[in-house]
C-alpha positions as a Markdown table, in Angstrom:
| # | Residue | x | y | z |
|---|---|---|---|---|
| 1 | Met | -22.8 | -0.9 | 8.4 |
| 2 | Leu | -25.1 | -1.9 | 11.4 |
| 3 | Gly | -22.9 | -4.7 | 12.4 |
| 4 | Phe | -19.9 | -2.4 | 12.2 |
| 5 | Lys | -21.5 | 0.0 | 14.7 |
| 6 | Cys | -22.7 | -2.7 | 17.1 |
| 7 | Asp | -19.1 | -4.1 | 17.2 |
| 8 | Ala | -17.6 | -0.7 | 17.7 |
| 9 | Leu | -20.1 | -0.1 | 20.6 |
| 10 | Arg | -19.5 | -3.4 | 22.3 |
| 11 | Ser | -17.4 | -2.6 | 25.4 |
| 12 | Ser | -14.8 | -5.4 | 25.0 |
| 13 | Lys | -14.1 | -4.2 | 21.3 |
| 14 | Arg | -14.1 | -0.4 | 21.7 |
| 15 | Pro | -10.4 | -0.2 | 22.9 |
| 16 | Gln | -9.4 | -2.3 | 19.9 |
| 17 | Tyr | -11.1 | 0.3 | 17.5 |
| 18 | Val | -9.4 | 3.1 | 19.4 |
| 19 | Ala | -5.9 | 1.3 | 19.1 |
| 20 | Ala | -6.3 | 0.5 | 15.4 |
| 21 | Ile | -7.4 | 4.0 | 14.5 |
| 22 | Ile | -4.4 | 5.4 | 16.3 |
| 23 | Val | -2.0 | 3.1 | 14.7 |
| 24 | Asn | -3.4 | 3.8 | 11.3 |
| 25 | Leu | -2.7 | 7.5 | 11.7 |
| 26 | Ser | 0.7 | 6.4 | 10.5 |
| 27 | Ala | -1.0 | 5.4 | 7.2 |
| 28 | Leu | -2.3 | 8.9 | 7.0 |
| 29 | Phe | 1.0 | 10.5 | 7.2 |
| 30 | Ser | 2.6 | 7.9 | 5.1 |
| 31 | Gly | 0.2 | 8.6 | 2.4 |
| 32 | Met | 0.7 | 12.3 | 2.8 |
| 33 | Leu | 4.4 | 12.0 | 2.4 |
| 34 | Gly | 4.2 | 9.7 | -0.5 |
| 35 | Ala | 1.9 | 11.9 | -2.5 |
| 36 | Trp | 3.7 | 15.2 | -1.6 |
| 37 | Pro | 5.7 | 15.4 | -4.9 |
| 38 | Ser | 2.6 | 15.6 | -7.2 |
| 39 | Pro | 1.2 | 18.9 | -6.0 |
| 40 | Met | 4.5 | 20.4 | -5.4 |
| 41 | Ile | 6.1 | 19.7 | -8.8 |
| 42 | Ser | 4.7 | 22.9 | -10.3 |
| 43 | Gln | 6.1 | 25.0 | -7.4 |
| 44 | Leu | 9.5 | 23.3 | -7.9 |
| 45 | Thr | 9.7 | 23.9 | -11.6 |
| 46 | Arg | 8.5 | 27.4 | -12.0 |
| 47 | Glu | 10.7 | 30.4 | -12.7 |
| 48 | Asn | 10.8 | 31.3 | -9.0 |
| 49 | Pro | 10.8 | 28.0 | -7.3 |
| 50 | Ser | 9.9 | 27.3 | -3.7 |
| 51 | Val | 13.3 | 25.7 | -3.2 |
| 52 | Gly | 16.6 | 26.9 | -4.6 |
| 53 | Thr | 17.2 | 29.6 | -7.0 |
| 54 | Glu | 16.8 | 27.7 | -10.4 |
| 55 | Pro | 13.8 | 25.6 | -11.6 |
| 56 | Met | 14.4 | 21.8 | -11.2 |
| 57 | Thr | 15.0 | 19.8 | -14.2 |
| 58 | Glu | 12.9 | 16.6 | -15.2 |
| 59 | Asn | 15.7 | 14.6 | -14.2 |
| 60 | Glu | 15.8 | 16.0 | -10.7 |
| 61 | Ile | 12.1 | 15.7 | -10.4 |
| 62 | Ser | 12.2 | 11.9 | -11.4 |
| 63 | Trp | 14.8 | 11.5 | -8.8 |
| 64 | Leu | 12.8 | 13.4 | -6.1 |
| 65 | Ser | 9.6 | 11.0 | -7.0 |
| 66 | Ser | 11.5 | 7.8 | -7.0 |
| 67 | Ile | 14.4 | 7.9 | -4.6 |
| 68 | Ser | 12.2 | 6.8 | -1.6 |
| 69 | Tyr | 12.0 | 3.4 | -3.0 |
| 70 | Ile | 15.7 | 2.9 | -2.3 |
| 71 | Ser | 15.4 | 3.4 | 1.5 |
| 72 | Thr | 12.2 | 1.3 | 1.6 |
| 73 | Ile | 14.0 | -1.5 | -0.1 |
| 74 | Cys | 17.0 | -1.2 | 2.4 |
| 75 | Ile | 14.7 | -1.3 | 5.5 |
| 76 | Leu | 12.5 | -4.2 | 4.4 |
| 77 | Pro | 15.0 | -7.1 | 4.9 |
| 78 | Phe | 15.8 | -5.9 | 8.5 |
| 79 | Tyr | 12.3 | -5.0 | 9.6 |
| 80 | Thr | 11.4 | -8.4 | 11.1 |
| 81 | Trp | 14.5 | -8.6 | 13.1 |
| 82 | Leu | 14.2 | -4.9 | 14.4 |
| 83 | Ala | 10.5 | -5.5 | 15.4 |
| 84 | Glu | 11.4 | -8.6 | 17.3 |
| 85 | Arg | 14.4 | -7.0 | 18.8 |
| 86 | Phe | 12.9 | -3.7 | 19.9 |
| 87 | Gly | 9.2 | -4.2 | 19.8 |
| 88 | Arg | 6.4 | -3.0 | 17.6 |
| 89 | Lys | 5.9 | 0.3 | 19.7 |
| 90 | Thr | 9.6 | 1.3 | 19.4 |
| 91 | Met | 9.3 | 0.9 | 15.6 |
| 92 | Gly | 6.2 | 3.0 | 15.7 |
| 93 | Tyr | 8.0 | 5.8 | 17.5 |
| 94 | Phe | 10.9 | 5.6 | 15.2 |
| 95 | Met | 8.5 | 5.8 | 12.1 |
| 96 | Ala | 6.8 | 9.0 | 13.6 |
| 97 | Leu | 10.2 | 10.7 | 14.2 |
| 98 | Ser | 11.3 | 9.8 | 10.7 |
| 99 | Ala | 8.1 | 11.3 | 9.3 |
| 100 | Ala | 8.4 | 14.5 | 11.3 |
| 101 | Ala | 12.1 | 14.8 | 10.3 |
| 102 | Gly | 11.1 | 14.4 | 6.7 |
| 103 | Trp | 8.6 | 17.2 | 6.9 |
| 104 | Leu | 11.3 | 19.4 | 8.6 |
| 105 | Phe | 13.6 | 18.8 | 5.9 |
| 106 | Ile | 11.0 | 19.9 | 3.4 |
| 107 | Leu | 10.2 | 23.1 | 5.5 |
| 108 | Phe | 13.9 | 24.2 | 5.7 |
| 109 | Ala | 15.1 | 22.9 | 2.4 |
| 110 | Gln | 17.5 | 25.2 | 0.5 |
| 111 | Asn | 18.3 | 22.9 | -2.3 |
| 112 | Leu | 17.5 | 19.6 | -4.1 |
| 113 | Tyr | 19.7 | 17.5 | -1.7 |
| 114 | His | 17.7 | 18.5 | 1.3 |
| 115 | Leu | 14.5 | 17.3 | -0.4 |
| 116 | Leu | 16.3 | 14.0 | -1.4 |
| 117 | Val | 17.0 | 13.4 | 2.3 |
| 118 | Ser | 13.4 | 14.0 | 3.1 |
| 119 | Arg | 12.4 | 11.5 | 0.3 |
| 120 | Leu | 14.8 | 9.0 | 1.7 |
| 121 | Leu | 13.2 | 9.3 | 5.2 |
| 122 | Thr | 9.8 | 8.9 | 3.4 |
| 123 | Gly | 10.9 | 5.5 | 2.2 |
| 124 | Leu | 11.7 | 4.4 | 5.7 |
| 125 | Val | 8.4 | 5.5 | 6.9 |
| 126 | His | 6.7 | 3.6 | 4.0 |
| 127 | Gly | 8.6 | 0.5 | 4.8 |
| 128 | Ile | 7.9 | 0.4 | 8.4 |
| 129 | Cys | 4.2 | 1.4 | 8.0 |
| 130 | Phe | 3.4 | -1.4 | 5.4 |
| 131 | Ser | 5.2 | -3.9 | 7.6 |
| 132 | Ser | 4.2 | -2.9 | 11.1 |
| 133 | Val | 0.6 | -1.7 | 10.9 |
| 134 | Pro | -0.8 | -5.0 | 9.7 |
| 135 | Val | 1.3 | -6.9 | 12.2 |
| 136 | Tyr | 0.2 | -4.7 | 15.2 |
| 137 | Val | -3.5 | -4.7 | 14.3 |
| 138 | Ser | -3.5 | -8.6 | 13.7 |
| 139 | Glu | -2.0 | -9.1 | 17.1 |
| 140 | Ile | -4.3 | -6.8 | 19.1 |
| 141 | Ala | -7.6 | -7.6 | 17.4 |
| 142 | Glu | -10.1 | -10.4 | 18.0 |
| 143 | Glu | -10.7 | -12.7 | 15.1 |
| 144 | Ser | -14.3 | -11.4 | 14.5 |
| 145 | Ile | -13.0 | -7.9 | 13.7 |
| 146 | Arg | -9.4 | -8.4 | 12.5 |
| 147 | Gly | -10.3 | -8.1 | 8.8 |
| 148 | Arg | -12.3 | -5.0 | 9.3 |
| 149 | Leu | -9.5 | -3.3 | 11.3 |
| 150 | Gly | -7.0 | -4.5 | 8.8 |
| 151 | Ser | -8.7 | -2.7 | 6.0 |
| 152 | Leu | -8.1 | 0.7 | 7.7 |
| 153 | Leu | -4.5 | 0.7 | 6.3 |
| 154 | Gly | -5.6 | 1.3 | 2.6 |
| 155 | Leu | -8.2 | 3.7 | 3.8 |
| 156 | Gly | -5.6 | 5.7 | 5.8 |
| 157 | Ile | -3.2 | 5.9 | 2.9 |
| 158 | Asn | -5.8 | 7.0 | 0.3 |
| 159 | Leu | -7.1 | 9.6 | 2.8 |
| 160 | Gly | -3.4 | 10.7 | 3.1 |
| 161 | Phe | -3.3 | 11.2 | -0.6 |
| 162 | Leu | -6.6 | 13.3 | -0.8 |
| 163 | Ile | -5.3 | 15.6 | 2.2 |
| 164 | Thr | -2.0 | 16.1 | 0.4 |
| 165 | Phe | -3.9 | 17.0 | -2.9 |
| 166 | Ile | -6.2 | 19.4 | -1.0 |
| 167 | Cys | -3.4 | 21.1 | 1.0 |
| 168 | Gly | -1.1 | 21.4 | -2.1 |
| 169 | Ala | -4.0 | 23.3 | -3.9 |
| 170 | Leu | -4.8 | 25.6 | -1.0 |
| 171 | Leu | -1.6 | 26.1 | 1.0 |
| 172 | Ser | 1.6 | 27.6 | 0.3 |
| 173 | Tyr | 4.9 | 25.4 | 0.2 |
| 174 | His | 6.0 | 26.2 | 3.6 |
| 175 | Ser | 2.4 | 26.2 | 5.3 |
| 176 | Phe | 1.8 | 22.7 | 3.9 |
| 177 | Ala | 5.1 | 21.4 | 5.4 |
| 178 | Ile | 4.2 | 22.9 | 8.9 |
| 179 | Tyr | 0.7 | 21.2 | 8.8 |
| 180 | Gly | 2.3 | 18.0 | 7.6 |
| 181 | Thr | 4.7 | 17.9 | 10.6 |
| 182 | Val | 1.7 | 18.1 | 13.1 |
| 183 | Val | 0.2 | 14.7 | 12.0 |
| 184 | Pro | 3.2 | 12.4 | 13.0 |
| 185 | Leu | 3.5 | 14.3 | 16.3 |
| 186 | Ile | -0.1 | 13.7 | 17.0 |
| 187 | Phe | 0.4 | 10.1 | 16.3 |
| 188 | Phe | 3.6 | 9.9 | 18.6 |
| 189 | Val | 1.6 | 11.4 | 21.5 |
| 190 | Ala | -1.5 | 9.1 | 21.0 |
| 191 | Phe | 0.7 | 6.1 | 20.6 |
| 192 | Ile | 2.0 | 6.4 | 24.0 |
| 193 | Phe | -1.4 | 5.5 | 25.5 |
| 194 | Ile | -1.9 | 2.3 | 23.7 |
| 195 | Pro | -0.1 | -0.9 | 24.7 |
| 196 | Glu | 2.4 | -3.2 | 23.1 |
| 197 | Thr | 0.8 | -6.3 | 21.5 |
| 198 | Pro | 0.3 | -9.1 | 24.1 |
| 199 | Ile | 1.6 | -11.6 | 21.6 |
| 200 | Tyr | 5.1 | -9.9 | 21.4 |
| 201 | Leu | 5.2 | -9.5 | 25.3 |
| 202 | Met | 4.4 | -13.2 | 25.7 |
| 203 | Arg | 7.2 | -14.2 | 23.2 |
| 204 | Lys | 9.6 | -12.1 | 25.3 |
| 205 | Gly | 8.5 | -13.9 | 28.5 |
| 206 | Asp | 6.9 | -10.9 | 30.1 |
| 207 | Asp | 3.4 | -12.6 | 31.0 |
| 208 | Lys | 2.5 | -9.8 | 33.4 |
| 209 | Gln | 2.6 | -7.0 | 30.9 |
| 210 | Ala | 0.8 | -9.2 | 28.4 |
| 211 | Val | -2.0 | -9.4 | 30.7 |
| 212 | Arg | -2.1 | -5.7 | 31.4 |
| 213 | Ser | -2.0 | -5.3 | 27.6 |
| 214 | Leu | -4.9 | -7.6 | 27.1 |
| 215 | Met | -6.9 | -6.0 | 29.9 |
| 216 | Trp | -6.5 | -2.6 | 28.2 |
| 217 | Leu | -7.4 | -4.0 | 24.8 |
| 218 | Arg | -10.4 | -6.1 | 26.1 |
| 219 | Asn | -11.7 | -3.2 | 28.2 |
| 220 | Asn | -10.9 | -4.9 | 31.6 |
| 221 | Asp | -13.1 | -7.9 | 30.7 |
| 222 | Lys | -11.3 | -10.5 | 33.0 |
| 223 | Glu | -13.2 | -13.4 | 31.7 |
| 224 | Ile | -12.2 | -12.8 | 28.1 |
| 225 | Val | -8.5 | -12.0 | 29.0 |
| 226 | Asp | -8.2 | -15.2 | 31.1 |
| 227 | Arg | -9.5 | -17.2 | 28.1 |
| 228 | Glu | -7.3 | -15.4 | 25.6 |
| 229 | Met | -4.3 | -15.8 | 27.9 |
| 230 | Leu | -4.7 | -19.6 | 28.2 |
| 231 | Gln | -5.0 | -19.8 | 24.4 |
| 232 | Leu | -1.9 | -17.5 | 23.8 |
| 233 | Glu | 0.2 | -19.8 | 26.2 |
| 234 | Lys | -1.0 | -23.0 | 24.3 |
| 235 | Asp | -0.2 | -21.5 | 20.9 |
| 236 | Leu | 3.3 | -20.2 | 22.2 |
| 237 | Ile | 4.1 | -23.8 | 23.5 |
| 238 | Lys | 3.1 | -25.3 | 20.3 |
| 239 | Met | 5.3 | -23.0 | 18.4 |
| 240 | Thr | 8.2 | -23.5 | 20.6 |
| 241 | Asn | 8.0 | -27.3 | 20.5 |
| 242 | Ser | 6.9 | -27.9 | 16.9 |
| 243 | Ser | 7.9 | -25.1 | 14.7 |
| 244 | Lys | 11.3 | -24.8 | 13.0 |
| 245 | Ser | 12.8 | -21.6 | 11.8 |
| 246 | Thr | 12.4 | -21.0 | 8.0 |
| 247 | Gly | 14.3 | -19.1 | 5.5 |
| 248 | Leu | 14.2 | -17.8 | 1.9 |
| 249 | Ile | 15.4 | -21.3 | 0.6 |
| 250 | Asp | 12.0 | -22.6 | 1.9 |
| 251 | Leu | 10.2 | -20.6 | -0.9 |
| 252 | Phe | 11.6 | -23.2 | -3.3 |
| 253 | Arg | 10.9 | -26.5 | -1.4 |
| 254 | Asp | 8.2 | -27.8 | -3.5 |
| 255 | Arg | 6.1 | -27.2 | -6.8 |
| 256 | Gly | 3.2 | -25.6 | -4.9 |
| 257 | Thr | 5.4 | -23.2 | -2.9 |
| 258 | Ile | 7.3 | -22.2 | -6.0 |
| 259 | Lys | 4.1 | -21.5 | -8.0 |
| 260 | Gly | 2.6 | -19.6 | -5.0 |
| 261 | Phe | 5.9 | -17.4 | -4.8 |
| 262 | Ile | 5.7 | -16.8 | -8.5 |
| 263 | Ile | 2.1 | -15.7 | -8.3 |
| 264 | Ser | 2.9 | -13.4 | -5.4 |
| 265 | Leu | 5.9 | -11.9 | -7.4 |
| 266 | Gly | 3.8 | -11.5 | -10.5 |
| 267 | Leu | 0.8 | -9.7 | -8.6 |
| 268 | Phe | 3.0 | -7.4 | -6.7 |
| 269 | Gly | 5.1 | -6.5 | -9.6 |
| 270 | Gly | 1.9 | -6.1 | -11.7 |
| 271 | Gln | 0.7 | -3.6 | -9.2 |
| 272 | Gln | 3.6 | -1.2 | -9.8 |
| 273 | Thr | 3.9 | -1.7 | -13.5 |
| 274 | Ser | 0.2 | -0.9 | -13.9 |
| 275 | Gly | 1.2 | 2.8 | -13.2 |
| 276 | Cys | -0.3 | 3.2 | -9.7 |
| 277 | Thr | 2.6 | 5.1 | -8.3 |
| 278 | Ile | 2.7 | 7.3 | -11.4 |
| 279 | Val | -1.0 | 8.3 | -10.8 |
| 280 | Ile | 0.0 | 9.7 | -7.5 |
| 281 | Met | 3.3 | 11.2 | -8.3 |
| 282 | Tyr | 2.5 | 12.7 | -11.5 |
| 283 | Thr | -1.2 | 13.4 | -11.3 |
| 284 | Ala | -0.8 | 17.2 | -11.6 |
| 285 | Met | 1.8 | 16.9 | -14.3 |
| 286 | Ile | -0.4 | 14.6 | -16.4 |
| 287 | Phe | -3.2 | 17.1 | -16.4 |
| 288 | Glu | -0.8 | 20.0 | -17.2 |
| 289 | Leu | 0.4 | 18.0 | -20.2 |
| 290 | Ala | -3.1 | 17.3 | -21.4 |
| 291 | Asn | -3.9 | 21.1 | -21.1 |
| 292 | Ser | -7.2 | 19.8 | -19.2 |
| 293 | Ser | -10.1 | 22.1 | -18.9 |
| 294 | Leu | -9.9 | 21.5 | -15.0 |
| 295 | Ala | -6.9 | 23.1 | -13.2 |
| 296 | Pro | -4.5 | 20.3 | -12.4 |
| 297 | Ala | -4.5 | 20.8 | -8.7 |
| 298 | Tyr | -8.3 | 20.4 | -8.5 |
| 299 | Ala | -8.2 | 17.5 | -10.9 |
| 300 | Ala | -5.8 | 15.7 | -8.6 |
| 301 | Ile | -8.3 | 16.3 | -5.7 |
| 302 | Val | -11.1 | 14.7 | -7.7 |
| 303 | Val | -8.8 | 11.7 | -8.6 |
| 304 | Ala | -7.7 | 11.2 | -4.9 |
| 305 | Ser | -11.5 | 11.4 | -3.9 |
| 306 | Ile | -12.3 | 8.7 | -6.3 |
| 307 | Gln | -9.3 | 6.6 | -5.1 |
| 308 | Leu | -10.8 | 6.9 | -1.6 |
| 309 | Phe | -14.1 | 5.7 | -3.0 |
| 310 | Gly | -12.5 | 2.8 | -4.6 |
| 311 | Ser | -10.8 | 1.6 | -1.6 |
| 312 | Leu | -14.2 | 1.6 | 0.2 |
| 313 | Leu | -15.6 | -0.5 | -2.6 |
| 314 | Ala | -12.8 | -3.2 | -2.3 |
| 315 | Pro | -14.3 | -5.1 | 0.9 |
| 316 | Leu | -17.8 | -5.1 | -0.7 |
| 317 | Val | -16.9 | -6.6 | -4.0 |
| 318 | Ile | -13.7 | -8.9 | -3.4 |
| 319 | Asp | -15.7 | -11.6 | -1.6 |
| 320 | Arg | -18.6 | -11.3 | -4.2 |
| 321 | Ile | -16.9 | -11.3 | -7.6 |
| 322 | Gly | -13.9 | -13.3 | -6.6 |
| 323 | Arg | -10.1 | -12.6 | -6.5 |
| 324 | Arg | -9.2 | -13.9 | -9.9 |
| 325 | Ala | -12.2 | -12.3 | -11.6 |
| 326 | Leu | -11.8 | -9.0 | -9.9 |
| 327 | Ile | -8.0 | -8.9 | -11.0 |
| 328 | Leu | -8.9 | -9.7 | -14.5 |
| 329 | Leu | -11.5 | -7.0 | -14.6 |
| 330 | Ser | -9.1 | -4.5 | -12.9 |
| 331 | Cys | -6.3 | -5.2 | -15.5 |
| 332 | Ser | -8.7 | -4.9 | -18.4 |
| 333 | Gly | -10.2 | -1.6 | -17.1 |
| 334 | Met | -6.7 | -0.1 | -16.5 |
| 335 | Ala | -5.4 | -1.1 | -19.8 |
| 336 | Ile | -8.4 | 0.6 | -21.5 |
| 337 | Cys | -7.7 | 3.9 | -19.5 |
| 338 | His | -4.1 | 3.8 | -20.6 |
| 339 | Val | -5.1 | 3.4 | -24.1 |
| 340 | Leu | -7.5 | 6.5 | -23.9 |
| 341 | Phe | -4.5 | 8.4 | -22.5 |
| 342 | Ser | -2.2 | 7.2 | -25.3 |
| 343 | Ile | -4.6 | 8.2 | -28.0 |
| 344 | Phe | -5.3 | 11.5 | -26.4 |
| 345 | Phe | -1.6 | 12.4 | -26.1 |
| 346 | Leu | -0.9 | 11.0 | -29.7 |
| 347 | Leu | -3.6 | 13.4 | -31.2 |
| 348 | Lys | -2.3 | 16.3 | -29.0 |
| 349 | Asn | 1.3 | 15.8 | -30.1 |
| 350 | Asn | 0.3 | 15.7 | -33.8 |
| 351 | Ser | -1.5 | 19.2 | -33.4 |
| 352 | Tyr | -5.1 | 17.9 | -33.7 |
| 353 | Asp | -7.8 | 20.0 | -32.2 |
| 354 | Ile | -8.6 | 18.1 | -28.9 |
| 355 | Ser | -10.5 | 20.9 | -27.2 |
| 356 | Ser | -13.8 | 18.9 | -27.4 |
| 357 | Phe | -12.1 | 16.0 | -25.7 |
| 358 | Ser | -10.4 | 17.9 | -22.8 |
| 359 | Phe | -12.5 | 15.8 | -20.3 |
| 360 | Val | -10.8 | 12.7 | -21.4 |
| 361 | Pro | -7.8 | 12.9 | -18.9 |
| 362 | Leu | -9.9 | 13.3 | -15.8 |
| 363 | Val | -12.4 | 10.6 | -17.0 |
| 364 | Ala | -9.6 | 8.1 | -17.7 |
| 365 | Leu | -7.6 | 8.8 | -14.6 |
| 366 | Ser | -10.7 | 8.6 | -12.5 |
| 367 | Ala | -11.7 | 5.2 | -14.0 |
| 368 | Tyr | -8.2 | 3.9 | -13.5 |
| 369 | Ser | -8.3 | 4.8 | -9.9 |
| 370 | Ile | -11.4 | 2.9 | -9.2 |
| 371 | Phe | -10.2 | -0.2 | -11.2 |
| 372 | Tyr | -6.9 | -0.2 | -9.4 |
| 373 | Cys | -8.2 | 0.6 | -5.9 |
| 374 | Met | -11.1 | -2.0 | -5.9 |
| 375 | Gly | -9.1 | -4.6 | -7.8 |
| 376 | Leu | -5.4 | -5.3 | -8.3 |
| 377 | Gly | -4.4 | -2.9 | -5.5 |
| 378 | Pro | -6.0 | -4.9 | -2.5 |
| 379 | Ala | -6.4 | -8.3 | -4.3 |
| 380 | Ala | -2.7 | -8.7 | -4.7 |
| 381 | Tyr | -2.2 | -8.7 | -0.8 |
| 382 | Val | -5.2 | -11.1 | -0.3 |
| 383 | Val | -4.2 | -13.6 | -2.9 |
| 384 | Ala | -0.6 | -13.6 | -1.9 |
| 385 | Thr | -1.6 | -14.4 | 1.8 |
| 386 | Glu | -3.8 | -17.3 | 0.4 |
| 387 | Val | -1.2 | -19.0 | -2.1 |
| 388 | Leu | 1.7 | -18.9 | 0.4 |
| 389 | Lys | 1.9 | -21.2 | 3.3 |
| 390 | Pro | 1.7 | -19.5 | 6.8 |
| 391 | Asp | 5.3 | -20.4 | 7.7 |
| 392 | Ile | 6.8 | -18.7 | 4.7 |
| 393 | Ala | 4.1 | -16.0 | 4.0 |
| 394 | Ser | 6.3 | -13.3 | 5.6 |
| 395 | His | 9.3 | -14.1 | 3.5 |
| 396 | Gly | 7.4 | -14.5 | 0.4 |
| 397 | Ile | 5.5 | -11.3 | 0.8 |
| 398 | Ser | 8.7 | -9.4 | 1.8 |
| 399 | Met | 10.5 | -10.6 | -1.4 |
| 400 | Ser | 7.4 | -9.8 | -3.4 |
| 401 | Leu | 7.4 | -6.2 | -1.9 |
| 402 | Val | 11.1 | -5.8 | -2.8 |
| 403 | Leu | 10.3 | -6.7 | -6.5 |
| 404 | Ala | 7.3 | -4.2 | -6.4 |
| 405 | Leu | 9.5 | -1.5 | -5.1 |
| 406 | Ile | 12.1 | -2.0 | -7.6 |
| 407 | Cys | 9.4 | -1.9 | -10.4 |
| 408 | Gly | 7.9 | 1.1 | -8.8 |
| 409 | Phe | 11.4 | 2.9 | -8.7 |
| 410 | Val | 12.0 | 2.1 | -12.4 |
| 411 | Thr | 8.6 | 3.2 | -13.6 |
| 412 | Thr | 8.6 | 6.4 | -11.6 |
| 413 | Lys | 12.1 | 7.3 | -12.6 |
| 414 | Phe | 11.7 | 6.8 | -16.3 |
| 415 | Phe | 8.0 | 7.9 | -16.8 |
| 416 | Pro | 9.0 | 11.6 | -17.2 |
| 417 | Phe | 12.0 | 10.8 | -19.3 |
| 418 | Ile | 10.2 | 8.6 | -21.7 |
| 419 | Ser | 7.3 | 11.2 | -21.9 |
| 420 | Ser | 9.8 | 14.0 | -22.7 |
| 421 | Glu | 11.9 | 11.9 | -25.3 |
| 422 | Tyr | 9.5 | 9.9 | -27.0 |
| 423 | Gly | 6.0 | 11.5 | -26.1 |
| 424 | Ser | 3.7 | 10.7 | -23.4 |
| 425 | His | 1.6 | 8.5 | -25.6 |
| 426 | Val | 4.6 | 6.1 | -25.6 |
| 427 | Ser | 4.5 | 6.1 | -21.8 |
| 428 | Phe | 1.0 | 5.2 | -21.6 |
| 429 | Leu | 1.4 | 2.6 | -24.3 |
| 430 | Ile | 4.0 | 0.8 | -22.2 |
| 431 | Leu | 1.7 | 0.9 | -19.2 |
| 432 | Thr | -1.0 | -0.7 | -21.4 |
| 433 | Leu | 1.4 | -3.5 | -22.3 |
| 434 | Phe | 2.2 | -4.1 | -18.7 |
| 435 | Cys | -1.4 | -4.3 | -17.6 |
| 436 | Thr | -2.0 | -6.7 | -20.6 |
| 437 | Ala | 0.9 | -8.8 | -19.3 |
| 438 | Thr | -0.6 | -8.9 | -15.8 |
| 439 | Phe | -4.0 | -9.9 | -17.3 |
| 440 | Ile | -2.4 | -12.9 | -19.1 |
| 441 | Phe | -0.3 | -13.9 | -16.2 |
| 442 | Thr | -3.5 | -13.9 | -13.9 |
| 443 | Phe | -5.5 | -15.9 | -16.5 |
| 444 | Leu | -2.9 | -18.6 | -17.0 |
| 445 | Leu | -1.4 | -19.0 | -13.4 |
| 446 | Val | -3.6 | -17.5 | -10.6 |
| 447 | Pro | -6.3 | -19.8 | -9.3 |
| 448 | Glu | -9.6 | -18.6 | -7.8 |
| 449 | Thr | -9.2 | -18.7 | -4.1 |
| 450 | Lys | -12.6 | -17.2 | -2.9 |
| 451 | Gly | -14.3 | -19.4 | -0.5 |
| 452 | Arg | -11.7 | -22.2 | -0.6 |
| 453 | Ser | -9.7 | -23.8 | 2.1 |
| 454 | Met | -5.9 | -23.3 | 2.2 |
| 455 | Val | -5.6 | -27.1 | 1.7 |
| 456 | Ser | -7.4 | -27.2 | -1.5 |
| 457 | Ile | -5.6 | -24.1 | -2.7 |
| 458 | Phe | -2.1 | -25.7 | -1.9 |
| 459 | Glu | -3.1 | -29.0 | -3.4 |
| 460 | Glu | -3.9 | -27.3 | -6.7 |
| 461 | Leu | -0.8 | -25.3 | -6.8 |
| 462 | Asn | 1.0 | -28.7 | -6.4 |
| 463 | Gly | -0.8 | -30.1 | -9.5 |
| 464 | Lys | -3.8 | -31.9 | -8.2 |
| 465 | Arg | -7.0 | -31.4 | -10.2 |
| 466 | Cys | -9.8 | -29.4 | -8.5 |
| 467 | Asp | -13.5 | -29.1 | -9.4 |
| 468 | Gly | -15.3 | -25.8 | -9.9 |
| 469 | Asn | -15.8 | -25.5 | -6.1 |
| 470 | Gly | -12.3 | -25.9 | -5.2 |
| 471 | Ser | -12.6 | -29.5 | -4.2 |
| 472 | Leu | -9.9 | -32.1 | -4.9 |
| 473 | Gly | -10.4 | -34.5 | -7.6 |
| 474 | Asp | -8.9 | -37.9 | -8.0 |
| 475 | Gly | -6.4 | -37.0 | -10.8 |
| 476 | Glu | -3.3 | -35.1 | -11.2 |
| 477 | Val | -2.6 | -32.4 | -13.7 |
């Protein structure tokens, strides 16, 4: 913590912290929009709903919770081209306007279709946020604080979840929508005062604006700016002279690349099939079904607070325990939590007296949140960037995100249907099996990447034997 404060106070770094905090306001409103259905389901399904004249059906609620994935999947393949064509800041403005429009559709909604438009806009916000924020931060930050500033994304999203659950419990439907509209507008205004990234400006040939951008970001420290501009020019020449364009076909160019891509796909798919989105979308509904002793709205606040705590733990444990071990621990813990839920609902559905165990849903969901937010959630992104070579990492991660979004859409869409038709215990048993599958996948295929060079990781993926420290052996597998 002391090191964090010292870096933040250092004059050349202070503007970078300011810019990173401002850009991560988008993670805050993205998280708020993403979690919005959870506290609102009860207001949309009651006798006198907040929108329309008839209570929404389970099928309508499932579409409301899952349709945002469709627009996210649609925007992802085009984001790289759009960001290079129009710039990171233009995409940021578009994201803010989309978020504000989403909240306005919620505010003035008269029927389900207005809310579905809002959720489609939410999907656009998610796609741009998850793609643009890490890129912007990495392009403005010095190497010494790049990782620290990059971790603000998860923190902002989980903070958005918590704010949504608090507002959902304390505010009316329309008051919540008004407050929600304010956040992207604050971001839009603040975003005006921070610069475009110097790397983007250099690639566009605008050296003068690139210098101005760096001068702002380095707090007018001309010595640092001159040094970084020289390095940027060298890097740009090297990229222009030696790099060749890559495409999706390069994900299959050799054994190690294919295996790295499979690992990325498996971990991102495992994220969504573990039930992470279900926890956010249906937290209040799960506690209603369980007849929990704690009011669903307040239980959701507790769970969101614990998720925020879990996201704060992640940077502390991921470099101590190791990525592979942490994912295995995470999958084991999440599977146990789902088993507890499945047993609880099975007993409840068979009319057993479970009043003495009404605390189980809160304990299980809280434990699940910690296991996910400190384990599989962040570790999947870390491992994916370590097992994919830099020139194809963006393609591999984009395709992995598409798979994750498809898995998220399917699980979110069918969770209420399976719970209604076959019982909630069946839904959680299926999630248990998915977590177990991810555990087995990780145990068999994912190497430990902690403290290892990229060269040794790629060599192992290509089939060469490594010792316990990640050094290459003489033999082949």
